[in-house]
N, C-alpha and C positions, 0 to 999 in steps of 0.2 A: 504494500500500500504506500503510495507516495505521500508527500507532505501535504497536510490539509490545514490551512491557516484557520485560526480561531479569532473572530472579530469581536471587539468590545465597543461599547458606546464611546463615541469621540469625546463627549462631555457628559458629566453626571446629570446636568439639568436638561440634556437633549438626548433622550434615549432612542430617538428615531434615526440617528446617524451612527452607523457602525462602520468603523474603519480600523485598519492596522497597517503597519509597515515592517518590512524586513530588509536588512542589509546583509549582503553576502559577498565575500571575497575569498576565492579559493583557486588553486591551480587545478585545472581540469584537463584530463587527457581524453583522447577520442575513445580509448578502450575502457574508460572508467565505468564499471557496471553499477556504481552507486548513484549515478545521475538519475534524476527523476524522469519518468516517462511522460506521456501526455497528461496535461492538466485540464480538468473539466470542473470549474468552480461554479458556485451559485451566485457569484458576485462579480463586479467589475474588477479588472486588474490593470494597474498602471506599471509597466516595466520601464525603468530608466537605466540606460546603459552608461557605465563609466569606463569600462575597458573590456577587452576580449575579442578574439577573432570569431565572432558569432553572427548569425542571422536569427530571425525570429519567425516561427511558424504560427499563423492564426488560421484555423480551419484548413483550407486548401491552398493558402497563399504564403509565400516566404518573403520576408522583408529584410533588406540590408539595414544594419544599425551601426552608428558610430557613437562616440562619446557625447552624451547629452541628448541623444535621440530618445523618443518615447514611443512605446507600443501600447495601445489600448485594446483590451479584449473584453467583450461583453459576457454576461452570465452564460455559462454552459457552452461557450465557444472553445473548441479544442485548440490548445496552444502549448508551445514548448520552444526552448532554445535549440538552435541548430549550430553545432560546433564544427569549425572548419580546420582547426589544428589544435594541438596542445597549447593551452594558454591560461593566463591569469584572468579569470572572469570575475569582474566586480560590477555589482548592480544593486539597485533598489527595486523592491516590489511593494506596491501599495494596493490594498484591497478595500473596496467600498461596497457595502451591502446595497444601499439605494442611493441614487444620485441626489445630493443635497442642493438642488437647483430649483428656485422658484420661477426662474426665467426659462421657458421652454427653449429659447434660442441657444442658451448655454448648454443645455442637455443635448440638443441636436448637434452642436459643434463638437461636444465631447465624444459622441459616439459615431460621428460621420466618418472619420479617418482613422485607420488602424495605426499608421505611422505618422507621428507629429514631429516636425522639425522647428527648432527655435534658432534665433540668431546666436552668435558666439557669446555675446554678453548675457543673453537670457539663459543659455545653457549653464553658464557659471552660476547664475542666480538659482536656477532650478536645482542643481546638485547641492548647493548650499542649503536651500530650503529643505531638501530631503534629509540632509545630515541633521539639521535642527529638529525636524519632525521626529526623526528616529531617536535622537538623544533625549529629547524632552518628553516623548510619548511614554517612555518607561521610567521617567524620573519622578521627582517629588511632585506633590500636588501644586506647589508654587510654579513649576515649570510647564504645567499642562496648558496654560493659556497660550504660551509661546508655541506649543505643539499645534494647537488649534489654528493659530495665525499662519503657521507654516503650511498646514494642510490646505487651507483655503488659498494661500499664496500659490501653491503648486497647481491647484485646479484653475486659478486665474491665468497662470502662465500658459497652461495647455489650451484653455478655451478662448482666451482673449488674444494671446500673442502667437500661439502656435499656428503653423500653416501645414497644409497637407504635404507629406513627404513624397518621395518618388513612388511610383507604382511598384507593385510586387515584382520580385525578380522573376524573369521568364523561366519556365520549366521547359525541358526538352519536349517537343511536340508529341513524341510517342508516349512519354511518361504522363504528360498532361491529359492525353486521351484516356489512359488507364484511370487516373484520378477522377476524371469526369464520369467515366463509366461506373465507378464505385459509388460516387455521390448520388447518382440517379437510381442505383439498385440496392444500396446497403440495407434497406428495410425488407428486402426479400430474403428469406432464409436460404435460398439457393445461391445467394451471392457469396461464393467461397473462393479461396485461392485457386482451387482446381478449375473452377468455372472461368475465372479471369485468364488463367494460363491458356485454356482452350479457346477462349474468345479472341485472344491476341496472338495465338500461335507462338508462345514463348514458354520456356521451362520455368519451373518453380524457383530454381536457383537464380535465374536471370531476374525474375520478378523481385525476389527478396533482395538481390544486390542493388536494384534500382531504388527500392524503398529505403534501404540503408543509406544509400548515397545522398538522396535528395531530402528525405524526411527523417532519417535516423530512427526508423522504427521498422517493424515487419509488416507485411501486408495484412496478416491476420490481426495484429494488434491495432492497425489503422482502422480496419473494418469494425472491430469491437468498440473502439473509441467513438466512432461515428454513431454506433447503435446506442452506446451509453448516453451520449449527448442528447440524442432524440428521446430516449427513455426518460431522462430527467425532466425534459420539457413536458412530456406527456404526464408524468406523475405530478408535476407542479400545476398542470391544468386541471387536475382532479381525476384523471383516468385511473382505473383500477390497476393493480400490479400486473394482472394477467393481460389486460389490454395493452398496457405500456410495453410489456415483454414482447408480445406477438406483433404489435404495430411497429416496433423499432427493429425487427429482424431476428430476434431470438426465437427459437422454436421450442425450447425446453425451459419451463418456468423455474424448475429446481436449479438448473444450471445458471439461469439468469440471476436468481436470488443469491446464489453462492458467489458468483463473479462480482456482482454489484457490491456485496458486503466486503469482499476482498479489496475492491478498488476504492470504496468510499467510507468504509468503516462502520456502516449501518446497513440494515436490510432496506429494500425498496419501500416496504410498508412504513418502517420507522422514519425513513427520509421524508416520505410524503406527509406524515403526521407532524414532523418538525417544521417542514416547509410551509404547510398550510396552517 
């Protein structure tokens, strides 16, 4: 089971805003088996890059990132870092349960673009605000007001000053066709690695090699993540566990429940009760 963030109220007198921040700096190798797999959260994530030879995958798109660049992923969007070499990877992740915007325009700007680019001066300010938020968030009560200021300063930089970054990195045409094929059929139980290999006249080893190269996952894990993402959306909308299981492409409810619990730490039923 991957890392699952726990969000707390941003302010004691404002229990409706849940947010948290994490700072991570570690040397990561391409063969490091301790790296997290796909992330599928119930909340928004702001990834702020500081260093590292990485790109960022959101659903089916891969985005290049440099120091100070921001990636925003929405609830239950599949996302992960893509490593290109052994590197020191330093970054912040900020998680928000619900967007604290009374202005619908700000909310739209926040969710419109996956990659947000700031000016060089604004990048320096953004990273400084992240450090302040991180240090003050877990500090004494007297520091929490500064944490709140930094949190809203970060959102203001992203929404008011941020511009849309470059489009997603182009994937090879033959691999892009496979990804599109899966995206259209993953809710069908017959969407399997064997079926994909047959449809595209390639071997399993070739298919696995392409997924490892471009998405750093396996085709079977990729299909399962797509199904989990869909299942969580269906559960959140009030669908029964059985309907969510079958409608997202799983054919065996017992297996679905077992894998869901392994991935998210709770059963689908418990997840739905806590979400709703």
